[in-house]
N, C-alpha and C positions, 0 to 999 in steps of 0.2 A: 265604414267597416262594421259588419255585424258582430255583435258580442258573442262570446263563446260561453256556453253553460255546461258545467261538468258535474255529474253526479257520481259519487263514489260509494260503492257497497263494500264494507270492511269486514274481514274475517281474520282469524288468528294468523293464517299463513299467506293469504292472498288479498289483493285489492282489485275490484272490478270497476273500471272507469267507463262512463258513457259520456262522450264529448259531442254536444249538440251545437250546430250553427245553422241558422236559416232552415230549421226543421229537419236537417239531415244529421243522423247520428252515426258515430263510429265507436267501436268498443275495443278496450284494451284490458288484458288481464296480466297483472304483474305480481311479484312476490312482495310481501309486507316487510320490505327492507329499505332503509334510507337511500341506499345507492340506486335501487331500481326506481324508487319514487322520484328522486331528484332528476333522473334521466328523462322520465316522462313529463314531469312538470316543466323542464327546460324547453322541451319541444312545444308544449302548450303556450308557454310565455313568448316564444318567438312569433306566434300567430296573434296572441292577444295577452299582453302583460297584465291586463285588468280583468281577466276572465272571472266569471262567477262560479265558484266551486262550493259544493254542498256535500255534506255527509251526515250520517246519524251518529249520535254519541254512543259508542260501544265500550267505553271505559279504557282499559289498558291497551286494547288493540288500536286505538287512535294515536298513540303516543309517537310512533315513528313518523306518521303523517304530520302531526303537529310540529315536530322538530324540524322537518324538512320545509314546511310552509313558511317558517320564519324568514327564510332567505328570499322570498318572492313578494310581489306587490298585488297578489290576487285579492279579489273580494271573497272572503271565506265565510261560510255559514255552517254552524253546527246545529242541527235540527233535532228536536225530540222525535223519536220514532213514532209515537202516538199521533203527533201532528200530521205526519205524512200519511200514515195509515188511514186516518179519518178523512183525509182530503181527496183521496183517489176514488172514492165511491165503491161500488160493488165489483170485486175482482175475483178471479178464480185462478189458483195456481201461482207459483212464484219460483224464481231462481235468482242467482246473484246478478246475472246480466239484466234481467227484467227489473230487479230492484234498483240497480244503478240508473237505468233509464227513467224510472219513476221519480227518483230523487232529482235527476237533471230537469225533468219537465216541471216538477214542483218548484224548484228554485227559479226557473225561467219565468214562471207565472207570478211568484209571490216574493221575490227578493226584496221588493220595496217595503215589505211589511216586517222585515227582520233587521236586527243590528248585526253588523259584521263581527266575526270572531276575532278576538285579540289574544295573543299568547300570554299565559299567566306567568307569574314569577316562579323561579325554581323552588322556593319555599312552599308555595301553594301546590305545585306539582307533586312535591314530595309528600305533603300533607294528604293529598288525595289517595296516594298509594298506601301510606301508613294507616289512614283511617279505614280504608277498605280492608286491610289486613286485620286491623283491630276488630272491625265488625264481624269478620269471618271467624276469628277466635272466640268472640263472645257467643256467636251462634253455635259453635262446636261445644262450648262449655254448657250452654243451655240444654243442648241435646243429651249430653252425658248426665247432667243433673236429673233430667227427666227419666233416663234409664235407671239411675240409682234409686229414684223414688219408686219406680215400678218393681225393682228387685227387692227392695226392703219389704214390700208387701207379700212377696212369695218366697222368702228365705226358708229353705227346708234342709239344706245340708252344707257341708264345709265348702263345696265348690262355689256355691252362690255367694257365700261370705267372702271368699277370696276374690270373686269377681267384683264385689263392692269395693274392696280395697284397691283393686286395679283401677277402678273408676275414680276413686278418691285421689290416687296418685296422678291420674290424667288431668283432673281438675286443678290440682296444685301446679302442674306443669303449665297448663294454659293460663293460670293466674300469673305465673312468672313471665310468660310470653307477652301477655297484655301489658304488664308493668313495664317491660323493656320497650315495647312499642310506644307507650306513652312517654317514656324517657326520650326516645328518638324524636317524637313529635315536638316536645318542649325544646329540644336542641335545635330543630329546624326553625322554630318560631324565634328563638333567641338570635339566630343568624340573620334575621330580617328585622331591624329595629323599628321600622315603620309598622309592620304587621304586629309586632309585639306590643307596641303602644296602642294600636287599634283594639286588639283583643283585651288589653288591660282596661280600656274604657268601657267596652260593653259588658265586661264581667262585674262592673259596679252596679248593674241593673239587678234587682232582687230576683233570685231564681236562676239566673244565667251563670252556669259554672263553666269549667274547662271544656267539656265535651260539646255543650251547646254552642259556645263561642267558636270552637274549632269548626263545627258543622256549618255555622253561618258564614264563616270566612271562606270555606271551601265552595259553598253553593253560590257565593257572590264573586268568586274568583279573586279573593283578596279585596273585597269591597269595590270592585271595578265594574261589575255588571249587576243587574237587578238592584240598582241603588234606590229605585223608587220603592218605598215601603209597601205601597199598595200592590205593585206587581210581585214583590217578594212574598207578601202574604198570600196572594193568589197562587203562586208557585208552590207554597208550602201547604196549600189546602186548608187554610183557616178562614177563608172568606165565604160566607153563606150566599148562595144564589137562589133566586126565585124560580119556581117552576109553575108556569101559567100558560094555558092555552084555551081561549074562548071561555065558555062557562063550565066546561066539563072537567078541566084540570086546574086546580088551585091548591097548592100545598105551601106549608111554611117554608121560608128560605132554609136551605141546607147546604152544608159544605160539599164540595165536589170530590168524587173518588179519584179524579185525575190530579194527583198531587205527588210531590216528592216525599215518599213515606219516611225516608231516613230523617229528613229535617222535621217533618211533622211529629215524629216519635219523640225526638229530643225536646221539642218545644212543649210537648204534653208534660213531660217530666219537669221541665223548667217552670211551667205554669203552676203545677201542683206544689212545687217548692215555694214559689212566690207567694201563694195565698196562705201559706202556713207561717209566713214571716210578717213582722210588724212593719208595714209599708203602705203606700198609696194603693197598690194593687190589691192587697188584702181588704182594705176598706171598701174599695170598689166591688170586689167579689161578694163580701158579706152584705153590702147594701142591696145589690141586685138580687141575691138569693132571698133576702128578707122581703123584697118587693114581690116575690113569687116567681121569679124567673127560674127556668130549668138550670140546674147546677152545671151540666155539661155544656150548655149554651154559653153560660157566663164564663166557664173555664176556657172555652174556645175564644171568647172575646179577649181574655187575658193573654192567650197565645198571640193573638193579633197585636195587642198593645206591646208585648215584649219586642216584637219585630220592629214596630214603629219607633219605639223608644231607642232601641239599639242603633237603628239607621240614623236617627236624629243626632245621637251622640257622635257618630262617625262624621256626619255632615258638619256639625258645629264644633267638632274637636273639643268636647268637654266631657265631664263625668256626670253620672246620675246623682241627683240631689233629692233625697227623700223629703217631701214636703210635709210629711206627718210628724207632728211634734209629740215626742214621747215624754211622759211625766216621770 
């Protein structure tokens, strides 16, 4: 029996399915509701219970599909949209139906190169939502602070001064929201003793605080995927790659722009904290800078080391021990 390959294009309200078998495709458009999804998946399972199903990661809009897929034995893949886009070559135009077909063709050709998706724990699922909301609130606060800075430069009457006060109240309210979200995050972590212990371990690494630990846990699905530190470092965009072609192109190795920017950002802050503290990483940083290395390149190496150390602690189930002897 020929295998079935299913590509799903996901939007807020609808899902477009392309079901391919022996080169023949059929299309189905349904609502993004668990009842509608389950009905269609049951019909696919009757034909091939081990069908290959692929989708792009669209954040919140995937959750109904994730929840329903738990009850089936399909081979499920969640693919980075950039991976699919760069694999299909030169194309013109797009719509939901075409996108679903492209995803189905992609997974038919490349499924052997990817690991199957596994459902994450409820704690990790909640953390993803809460961290997304926290990031949104911080972005709003940053925007209001920038507006306030601009207003202070042009204050000329009572109205602008009142507007500054309004913005100050908005910032205080956002600070309160962020604090409440962080309280919810800690409560979710506390509900999962294994995750709580893992986060406690990696926070023993100099520079890694709550936010960095939370982000690493989310991106690794609770330390269940991307457990190879090299792959995780590549995913985070902290691995330099060579650019060389014949004799005309030869540049120094540089980090790729194709990275998870949320993880890369928190790692940057963690590395900057780590090199300001008395520990092995500070010694490494100062030694390399003294040797004449570029500071940003060395800081990137520290980011890479942080991920390697954190994943080693998870694998070995131990805490970080500073080998630097302080007098």
